[in-house]
C-alpha positions in Angstrom: -131.8 -100.4 27.4 -129.8 -97.2 26.7 -126.6 -95.6 27.9 -125.5 -92.0 27.8 -121.8 -91.4 28.6 -119.9 -88.2 29.0 -116.1 -87.8 29.3 -114.1 -84.7 30.4 -110.3 -84.3 30.6 -109.8 -81.8 33.4 -106.1 -82.5 33.6 -103.5 -83.9 31.2 -103.8 -87.7 31.2 -106.8 -87.5 33.5 -110.4 -88.4 32.5 -113.7 -88.0 34.4 -116.4 -90.2 33.1 -120.1 -90.2 33.9 -122.4 -92.9 32.6 -126.2 -93.1 33.0 -127.8 -96.4 32.1 -131.6 -96.7 31.6 -133.3 -100.1 31.5 -137.0 -100.3 30.7 -139.5 -102.6 32.3 -139.1 -106.4 31.7 -141.2 -109.5 32.2 -140.6 -111.9 35.0 -139.3 -115.4 34.3 -142.1 -118.0 34.5 -144.7 -115.5 33.2 -145.5 -117.3 30.0 -148.9 -115.5 29.7 -147.4 -112.0 30.2 -150.2 -111.2 32.7 -148.0 -110.7 35.8 -146.7 -107.2 36.8 -143.5 -106.1 35.0 -140.1 -105.6 36.6 -139.9 -101.8 37.0 -137.7 -99.6 34.8 -134.7 -98.0 36.4 -131.8 -95.6 35.8 -128.3 -96.0 37.4 -125.5 -93.4 37.2 -121.8 -94.3 37.6 -118.9 -91.9 38.1 -115.2 -92.7 37.4 -112.0 -90.8 37.4 -108.8 -92.1 35.8 -105.3 -90.6 36.0 -102.2 -91.8 34.3 -98.7 -90.9 35.5 -95.8 -92.5 33.6 -96.4 -96.2 33.6 -99.0 -96.0 36.5 -102.7 -95.6 36.2 -105.2 -95.3 39.0 -109.0 -95.3 38.9 -111.5 -94.3 41.5 -115.2 -95.0 40.8 -118.6 -94.6 42.5 -121.1 -97.1 41.0 -124.8 -96.4 41.5 -124.1 -92.9 42.7 -127.7 -92.2 43.8 -128.0 -95.6 45.6 -130.9 -96.7 43.5 -132.7 -99.8 44.7 -133.5 -101.9 41.7 -133.5 -105.5 40.3 -133.3 -106.7 36.7 -134.3 -110.3 37.1 -137.1 -112.1 38.9 -139.1 -115.3 38.8 -142.8 -115.5 39.2 -144.2 -118.1 41.6 -146.0 -121.0 39.9 -148.1 -121.8 43.0 -148.7 -118.6 45.0 -150.5 -115.8 43.2 -148.8 -112.3 43.2 -145.6 -113.7 44.6 -142.1 -113.5 43.0 -138.4 -113.8 43.9 -136.1 -111.0 42.7 -132.4 -110.7 42.5 -131.3 -107.1 43.5 -128.6 -105.1 41.7 -125.7 -103.8 43.8 -126.4 -100.7 45.8 -123.9 -97.8 45.9 -120.3 -99.2 45.9 -116.8 -97.9 45.5 -113.8 -99.2 43.6 -110.2 -98.1 43.6 -107.6 -99.7 41.3 -103.9 -99.1 40.7 -102.1 -100.6 37.7 -98.6 -100.5 36.2 -97.8 -101.1 32.6 -94.6 -103.0 31.9 
C-alpha cells in the first residue's frame, strides 16, 4: 500500500489536496493454501478543498474521483470451487462539512 499526496494553497487560508492511494493484490480470507486468485490491485484518487475564514472552516471533497470499482476484502468459499464473497469499497461520493472553532 502506498499513498502520494499533493497540497496547493491557491488562496490565503485555502488548501487543495489530491491524494492517490495504491493497494496491491491481496489474498482472500479462507485461502490457507494461497492457490485461489488474488484480490486485484487498485488505485483510488481523492480530491479535497479546505477554506478557513475567521473561526469558520469548510471542506468540500470528492472521494474516488474516477469512480473506480474495487474491493479490498473477500472470503473464498469452502464448498464451491472458484466462488467468493467480496465487500466493495464505496464508489464516487461527495462530502461537505462546515465547522466553527470556539
